[in-house]
C-alpha positions in Angstrom: -7.6 -49.8 40.7 -8.7 -47.4 38.0 -7.6 -48.2 34.5 -5.5 -45.6 32.7 -7.2 -44.1 29.6 -6.0 -45.7 26.4 -3.5 -43.7 24.4 -4.5 -42.6 20.9 -2.1 -44.3 18.4 -1.2 -41.0 16.7 0.0 -39.6 20.1 2.1 -42.7 20.7 3.5 -42.5 17.1 4.5 -38.9 17.6 6.0 -39.8 21.0 8.0 -42.5 19.4 9.1 -40.2 16.6 10.4 -37.7 19.1 12.3 -40.4 21.1 14.1 -41.5 17.9 14.6 -38.1 16.2 15.7 -35.7 19.0 18.9 -37.6 19.8 19.9 -37.5 16.1 19.0 -33.7 15.9 21.1 -33.0 19.0 24.2 -34.4 17.3 23.9 -32.0 14.3 26.9 -29.8 13.6 26.7 -26.6 15.5 25.8 -24.3 12.6 22.8 -26.5 11.7 21.9 -27.6 15.3 20.9 -24.1 16.4 18.8 -23.2 13.3 17.3 -26.2 11.7 17.8 -28.7 14.5 16.2 -26.6 17.2 13.3 -25.6 14.9 12.6 -29.3 14.2 12.7 -30.2 17.9 10.4 -27.3 18.8 8.0 -28.4 16.0 8.0 -32.0 17.1 7.2 -31.0 20.7 4.5 -28.6 19.5 3.0 -31.4 17.4 2.8 -33.7 20.4 1.4 -31.0 22.7 -1.2 -30.1 20.0 -2.3 -33.7 19.6 -2.8 -34.1 23.3 -4.8 -30.9 23.6 -6.9 -31.8 20.5 -7.8 -35.1 22.1 -9.6 -33.3 24.9 -10.9 -30.3 22.9 -14.5 -29.9 21.8 -13.4 -28.0 18.7 -10.9 -30.5 17.2 -11.1 -29.7 13.5 -9.3 -26.3 13.5 -6.6 -27.6 15.8 -6.0 -30.7 13.7 -5.8 -28.8 10.5 -3.2 -26.5 12.1 -1.2 -29.5 13.2 -1.4 -30.9 9.7 0.4 -27.7 8.5 3.0 -28.1 11.2 3.6 -31.7 10.2 4.2 -30.5 6.6 6.8 -28.1 7.9 8.5 -30.9 9.8 8.5 -33.0 6.6 10.2 -30.2 4.6 12.7 -29.5 7.4 13.6 -33.2 7.4 14.1 -33.1 3.7 16.5 -30.2 4.1 18.5 -32.3 6.5 18.9 -35.0 3.8 19.7 -32.4 1.1 22.4 -30.8 3.4 23.7 -34.4 3.8 23.2 -34.2 7.6 20.9 -37.2 7.5 21.9 -40.3 5.5 19.4 -41.9 3.1 18.6 -44.9 5.4 17.7 -42.6 8.3 15.8 -40.2 6.0 13.7 -43.1 4.7 13.0 -44.3 8.2 12.0 -41.0 9.6 10.0 -40.2 6.5 7.9 -43.4 7.0 7.3 -42.4 10.6 6.2 -38.9 9.6 4.0 -40.2 6.8 2.3 -42.7 9.2 1.5 -39.8 11.5 0.2 -37.8 8.5 -2.1 -40.7 7.5 -3.5 -40.9 11.1 -3.9 -37.2 11.3 -5.7 -37.1 7.9 -8.0 -39.8 9.1 -8.8 -37.9 12.3 -9.4 -34.7 10.3 -11.8 -36.7 7.9 -13.6 -38.1 10.9 -14.1 -34.6 12.4 -15.3 -33.2 9.1 -17.9 -36.0 8.8 -19.1 -35.2 12.3 -19.4 -31.5 11.5 -21.3 -32.3 8.3 -24.0 -34.2 10.2 
């Protein structure tokens, strides 16, 4: 039996973020669900897709830097949810830790790719 390839931790972290976050976003009031909620959901799925594509890409650095910008957008949109009082402080702190953890992993991956390009 062939062993499945190991999952990159950043991909699993993003997967876990989506599993936690999307049900909360789907419960937003109607006027916020179709603007901010849907944008966040699309951004989260785009982030996961991009990380999986980057894993197999030979030109990783540009993709990863683009995903870093997307993660920053997700971070600001999450802050808007808190400021609109659509996400309580406890949940905001929890999701912010998940996003920051993904950001640290992404930053490490970007640094690794820059080092490889500098050689």
